[in-house]
Structures are given as structure tokens and as C-alpha cells.
C-alpha distance (Angstrom), angle and dihedral (degrees) to the residues before:
residue distance angle dihedral
M1 . . .
E2 3.82 . .
K3 3.89 94.8 .
Y4 3.85 100.9 -165.9
S5 3.95 91.7 -31.0
F6 3.84 111.2 142.5
S7 3.73 138.6 163.0
H8 3.83 134.8 -167.2
K9 3.82 93.3 -104.1
D10 3.86 86.6 74.7
S11 3.76 92.2 59.6
K12 3.90 115.1 133.7
P13 3.79 113.5 -90.1
A14 3.83 117.5 -135.2
D15 3.67 95.6 -103.6
L16 3.79 92.8 59.9
K17 3.88 92.2 62.6
A18 3.83 91.7 104.2
L19 3.92 90.5 51.7
E20 3.81 92.5 54.7
S21 3.86 93.9 82.8
L22 3.75 90.7 55.7
I23 3.84 91.7 71.4
F24 3.80 111.0 69.7
G25 3.79 142.0 175.7
P26 2.88 141.1 -26.8
V27 3.83 89.6 -120.8
P28 3.74 130.5 -176.2
S29 3.81 114.2 -105.6
R30 3.84 126.7 177.7
R31 3.74 89.8 -149.7
L32 3.88 97.2 42.6
G33 3.79 107.7 23.0
R34 3.79 107.8 -141.2
S35 3.83 106.5 7.2
L36 3.84 128.6 -170.4
G37 3.86 107.8 -152.3
I38 3.75 125.3 -136.0
N39 3.81 113.6 -162.0
N40 3.81 98.2 -164.4
I41 3.83 97.3 163.7
P42 3.85 126.9 64.5
A43 3.80 113.8 -112.0
K44 3.72 118.6 -65.5
T45 3.79 98.1 -3.8
C46 3.75 97.3 140.5
S47 3.73 147.7 134.8
Y48 3.80 92.2 -129.8
S49 3.74 133.2 50.2
C50 3.79 97.6 -159.7
V51 3.94 115.1 -162.0
Y52 3.90 89.5 -132.0
C53 3.75 98.8 47.2
Q54 3.77 113.4 137.1
L55 3.77 91.7 -149.4
G56 3.73 98.5 60.0
K57 3.73 131.1 -118.0
T58 3.75 121.3 -18.5
T59 3.76 109.7 -100.2
N60 3.85 97.4 -175.6
M61 3.73 106.7 40.0
T62 3.85 109.0 -172.3
T63 3.77 144.8 141.8
K64 3.83 91.2 -163.1
R65 3.83 114.5 112.3
Q66 3.84 113.7 -131.5
L67 3.75 142.6 176.5
F68 3.81 109.7 -105.7
Y69 3.81 106.8 155.8
K70 3.72 129.0 11.2
P71 3.91 111.4 -107.0
E72 3.82 89.3 -134.0
D73 3.84 90.4 57.3
I74 3.73 91.8 47.2
Y75 3.80 89.5 49.7
K76 3.83 93.9 49.8
E77 3.88 93.0 47.5
V78 3.86 91.9 49.3
K79 3.79 89.2 51.1
N80 3.84 90.6 48.2
K81 3.80 91.7 49.6
L82 3.76 90.1 47.5
E83 3.76 93.7 51.8
R84 3.83 90.7 54.1
T85 3.78 92.5 43.3
I86 3.84 94.0 50.6
S87 3.91 87.4 46.1
R88 3.84 84.9 66.2
K89 3.73 93.1 47.1
E90 3.73 94.4 -112.9
R91 3.92 122.1 148.7
V92 3.80 126.5 -126.5
D93 3.80 116.7 -161.1
Y94 3.88 99.0 173.0
L95 3.75 140.9 13.5
T96 3.83 100.7 -139.4
F97 3.88 129.8 -165.4
V98 3.74 100.0 -144.0
P99 3.82 104.2 147.8
D100 3.69 136.7 171.9
G101 3.77 87.2 -97.1
E102 3.88 141.3 14.5
P103 3.76 108.5 -38.9
T104 3.70 95.0 -154.4
L105 3.91 91.1 63.7
D106 3.91 81.5 79.7
V107 3.74 104.4 100.9
N108 3.78 89.3 -161.2
L109 3.74 95.3 48.2
R110 3.90 92.3 114.1
K111 3.89 92.2 54.0
A112 3.85 91.4 45.4
I113 3.83 91.1 52.3
S114 3.89 90.8 45.3
L115 3.83 90.5 52.6
L116 3.88 93.1 47.0
K117 3.79 91.5 49.8
H118 3.86 88.5 69.3
I119 3.88 87.0 65.8
G120 3.81 90.0 68.1
I121 3.77 100.3 -128.3
P122 3.82 119.6 114.8
V123 3.79 115.4 -98.4
A124 3.90 120.3 -137.2
V125 3.83 128.5 -169.4
L126 3.84 122.9 -162.9
T127 3.73 109.2 -158.7
N128 3.81 139.5 171.1
A129 3.84 85.4 -136.7
S130 3.78 94.3 -136.5
L131 3.76 94.1 126.5
L132 3.79 98.4 46.6
W133 3.76 91.1 102.3
H134 3.77 88.8 77.1
N135 3.74 117.7 84.2
D136 3.66 94.5 -139.8
V137 3.74 93.6 54.8
R138 3.80 93.7 49.5
E139 3.84 90.1 49.4
S140 3.83 89.7 49.1
L141 3.89 89.5 63.1
L142 3.78 99.5 44.3
E143 3.82 93.5 94.1
A144 3.84 93.3 52.0
D145 3.86 118.0 102.3
Y146 3.85 96.5 -146.3
V147 3.74 132.0 25.3
S148 3.76 127.4 -175.1
V149 3.72 118.2 -162.3
K150 3.82 124.4 -163.3
I151 3.80 116.9 -130.1
D152 3.73 109.1 171.0
A153 3.83 94.7 154.1
V154 3.82 143.8 -8.4
S155 3.72 101.0 -159.3
Q156 3.81 113.1 91.7
N157 3.81 98.4 -130.3
L158 3.79 95.8 44.8
W159 3.84 91.5 44.3
K160 3.68 90.2 52.9
S161 3.79 95.3 47.4
I162 3.80 94.6 49.6
N163 3.76 104.8 33.9
R164 3.90 99.3 25.4
P165 3.72 94.0 -152.4
H166 3.85 132.5 -159.9
K167 3.80 108.6 -76.0
S168 3.85 92.2 -117.5
L169 3.82 92.2 58.7
K170 3.86 124.6 101.7
I171 3.74 124.3 -166.5
S172 3.75 91.8 -143.6
E173 3.84 93.8 57.8
I174 3.87 89.8 44.3
W175 3.76 91.2 55.4
E176 3.83 92.3 47.2
G177 3.76 89.3 52.0
I178 3.78 91.2 50.3
R179 3.78 89.8 51.2
E180 3.85 92.0 49.3
F181 3.90 91.4 47.4
T182 3.95 93.3 51.3
K183 3.80 85.6 56.0
M184 3.72 94.5 54.7
F185 3.82 103.7 35.8
K186 3.76 120.8 94.5
G187 3.79 97.2 -171.8
T188 3.80 135.0 75.5
I189 3.83 118.4 -63.5
V190 3.76 126.8 -166.1
S191 3.65 136.5 173.1
E192 3.76 134.2 -141.0
T193 3.86 126.3 -155.6
M194 3.93 117.1 -169.3
L195 3.69 113.8 -150.8
I196 3.81 120.5 -161.1
G197 3.84 136.8 179.9
D198 3.80 126.0 -103.6
I199 3.79 90.3 38.3
K200 3.73 120.9 121.0
Y201 3.77 101.5 -143.6
G202 3.87 98.1 175.4
S203 3.69 107.0 167.1
E204 3.79 94.3 -13.1
F205 3.82 94.0 113.3
E206 3.77 91.1 57.7
K207 3.77 90.6 49.5
I208 3.74 93.5 50.4
V209 3.87 93.4 45.8
K210 3.72 89.6 48.9
C211 3.78 90.1 57.6
L212 3.81 92.4 43.3
G213 3.82 90.3 52.2
E214 3.81 87.0 62.8
L215 3.73 89.4 59.3
N216 3.77 99.1 69.8
K217 3.96 90.2 176.7
I218 3.73 92.5 67.2
E219 3.78 103.6 116.8
K220 3.74 96.5 -175.6
A221 3.79 136.0 10.8
Y222 3.91 109.2 -155.4
I223 3.64 124.0 -156.1
A224 3.78 113.4 -152.7
I225 3.81 144.2 -179.1
P226 3.75 133.7 -157.6
T227 3.77 106.3 -87.3
R228 3.82 100.4 172.8
P229 3.80 132.9 48.0
P230 3.85 106.2 -66.2
T231 3.81 131.4 -139.8
E232 3.90 93.2 -108.6
K233 3.74 116.7 50.0
W234 3.81 92.8 -141.5
V235 3.76 92.6 64.3
K236 3.79 114.2 110.1
P237 3.84 130.1 167.4
A238 3.80 114.2 -90.7
R239 3.81 112.0 -98.6
E240 3.78 118.3 -98.1
E241 3.76 91.0 -106.5
V242 3.78 92.7 60.2
I243 3.79 93.0 45.4
N244 3.87 90.1 50.6
R245 3.77 93.1 50.7
A246 3.89 89.8 47.3
F247 3.88 88.4 52.3
Q248 3.82 91.1 48.1
V249 3.83 94.4 49.3
F250 3.72 94.1 45.3
S251 3.84 94.9 44.8
A252 3.82 93.8 47.9
K253 3.85 87.0 60.8
L254 3.75 103.2 31.6
G255 3.87 102.5 28.2
V256 3.74 125.1 -99.4
D257 3.83 91.8 -99.1
R258 3.91 92.0 62.5
V259 3.81 95.3 52.9
E260 3.88 125.1 76.6
Y261 3.76 140.9 164.2
L262 3.87 124.2 -115.6
I263 3.76 99.2 -170.0
G264 3.68 103.5 142.9
Y265 3.87 105.2 -95.9
E266 3.81 119.1 134.6
G267 3.72 130.4 -137.2
N268 3.69 135.9 64.5
A269 3.69 112.6 -51.7
F270 3.86 111.3 -134.9
A271 3.80 91.6 11.0
F272 3.73 106.1 144.3
T273 3.76 104.3 -148.5
G274 3.90 100.4 167.4
N275 3.61 92.5 -105.8
V276 3.71 104.7 106.7
E277 3.90 97.0 -159.2
K278 3.81 93.2 50.0
D279 3.79 89.2 47.5
L280 3.81 95.8 49.8
L281 3.82 92.6 46.5
S282 3.97 88.8 46.7
I283 3.79 92.0 53.0
T284 3.76 98.2 42.1
A285 3.89 90.8 49.7
V286 3.82 84.2 66.3
H287 3.73 102.0 41.4
P288 3.87 137.4 -17.9
M289 3.93 120.0 -91.0
R290 3.66 122.8 -139.6
K291 3.89 115.3 -125.7
E292 3.79 89.2 -106.4
A293 3.74 95.8 54.0
V294 3.80 91.3 47.5
A295 3.83 88.7 51.0
E296 3.80 90.8 50.3
S297 3.98 91.9 49.4
L298 3.84 89.2 50.7
K299 3.77 92.3 50.2
K300 3.80 90.8 50.1
A301 3.81 90.0 50.1
N302 3.91 90.1 45.8
A303 3.80 89.9 -119.0
D304 3.77 130.7 126.7
W305 3.84 137.1 -135.3
K306 3.87 90.4 -85.5
V307 3.85 86.3 82.9
V308 3.85 89.2 62.1
E309 3.82 93.4 43.8
K310 3.80 89.3 51.9
L311 3.84 92.2 51.0
L312 3.76 90.4 48.9
K313 3.69 91.8 48.4
E314 3.87 91.7 51.5
S315 3.74 88.7 48.4
K316 3.94 91.9 -120.0
L317 3.75 91.2 119.6
I318 3.75 134.0 36.8
E319 3.89 131.7 -154.2
L320 3.75 115.9 -134.0
E321 3.88 134.8 177.4
Y322 3.65 128.8 -140.5
E323 3.70 127.4 175.0
G324 3.81 91.0 -24.1
N325 3.79 96.2 -46.6
K326 3.73 127.1 107.5
Y327 3.74 119.8 -131.3
Y328 3.77 135.5 -176.1
M329 3.78 125.0 -142.2
R330 3.81 133.8 174.5
K331 3.77 108.7 -96.9
L332 3.80 112.7 -111.7
A333 3.89 115.7 -107.4
H334 3.70 114.9 -102.9
R335 3.78 98.3 6.7
R336 3.81 108.8 175.6
R337 3.71 110.2 -128.5
T338 3.83 91.9 -146.7
Y339 3.93 94.1 52.3
T340 3.80 116.6 110.0
Q341 3.66 130.3 174.6
């Protein structure tokens, strides 16, 4: 493999100028470290039109795979971007397909991944999983190193109200496709579940985790909230109590080490800096801590409970209760005091 080895003969031809903007970053990612983004789909060409999407409503709703950009052009532009990045002594941990639409709609995705693998940097694909029930889509992802599948709901009505899928899609077929893919795939698979306010989840978390439990290759189940302006103005992040309940339900089935938050906080989770306040906020941004665990962390840091009281008073930390136990979670940014679910 080339592993960061470039030459001037790979420089970008003039006719690739328009493609240059489709390779972006590297950007920091808690899941992927330093990620170089690949935008292989034109804006808002998607099989979903999620209510929380930061890019607005889908303008080209489709499930038909098409040719958008030549794999060879994507490959060349990635190499050019990497060359400039490395010249600035920046690190790249993943090449990530995270476009302005659904990446698997690219009919040449498999070839693009195959070409990029020659560079020697792991390739990741973030997909809504809606097309995994097609054999060719599953096969196109097999050479990737890391795949994230979106699972916001498994109940038909809730799925439709949150993800607003193409009319031809069926949640049962999607789930069967995900199951088949996990049997075939040799890399890392994670899931992501977006939680929003004004949604009555009821027993949906139990239903989701039951399905996830059937996918024993799922390395992490991420619980996320909208962190950027959404398509629909009514969309708000789910309340901390709801997020905590989802975490407890997921971790009871999958194990606490396989469930994490993605709630928009920066910094290195579980990075012990010597600053007890910073460390507590870092950890509780990833998952809630039981009162006993917080007390143990304070003891190791030679600190007392006044640290927690201070963070609660400053509204940086929130105290929650679940099944008789107290938990502490980092308070969500910009939480409106008048918002209720």
C-alpha cells in the first residue's frame, strides 16, 4: 500500500476543479479520530428526508443507484487533499464517506472504496442503511473498514414520522438487509440512534435494542441528538431523562461498554487530565455515571462531593434517577428551560 506516498504526477487536472470541494477536512471525530470527508453524493439526493437533517429537506428523493462522480476522480482528489494535509503535518485516521445524501446511492461506491484502500488509510462509510436489502449495496460496502448504520426506530409509524423514507421502502426489508450485511462484513460496525423531543418513544428503545441484540457484530451503539439547526423547526433534542433511559435500556442488553452518547461535546472522552471537573464532564458527555462511580472518581482525584454540587449549581451537570439509582450526565448545551416533553 502507498501509505501517504505521493508524487507530482498525481496532481489535480484542471477539469477536476469542481470536484475539489467534495473532499473536506480533516475534521475531528470522536468515533474516527481525524477524518477526511468524502462528499460523493450531490446535496440532498437521499432515500430519507429526516426531520432533524441539518441539510434541509431532501430535494431528490430516490432509491435508484446512479453514477455521480467517477471513482478515479474521487481517488485522485483524495490523494491531492492528503498531500496538502500531510505537508501541514496533520494526521488523517480515516477516509470517510459522509456526503450530503445517502452514500450507497453511488453505483460505483465499491470501486471508489477499492481504489482508496490502496492509499493505506482505513475507509469508513456512514449510511442510513435503507438500501442494505439490495445485494449489490451490501457487496459495495464489504471492502470498507468501518460502517455506521442509522437506526432511529424500528416501528413502522415512528420510523416514517422521523426518517420520512422513500415510499417504496419497508422497515422489515431494511432490517433483513442489515442482518445479512452483519453476517458478511469483516470490519467494524456501529449503529447510531438519533433522539428528538416531542416524540413518544414508549417501548421503542426496547424494540430497537432487541434488534441490535441480534447483530452480535455491533461494536458500539451510539445515542445521538440533533446538534445543528434541523430541517423542521419543531425538532428539539430529547430531554436528558429520555436520553438516559435509552442508555440504560441499551446497555442492559448490549453491555455498558458497547453504548455511548454522541451529544455534541468536544474533547477526549475518558481522558484523565488531572482536572477533576473537566474529567467528570468529559466522561458524562459519553455516558451517565452512577453516583457510586462518581464518588469513586472523586476519591481517586482526592476531591470531595463539593465538585459535583458546584457543577450542578452551574448547570453543567444534571442529576437523573433511573430504577432507584442516581445518575449524573453532562447537561445538554442550550437547553431551553421552558422546553418540556
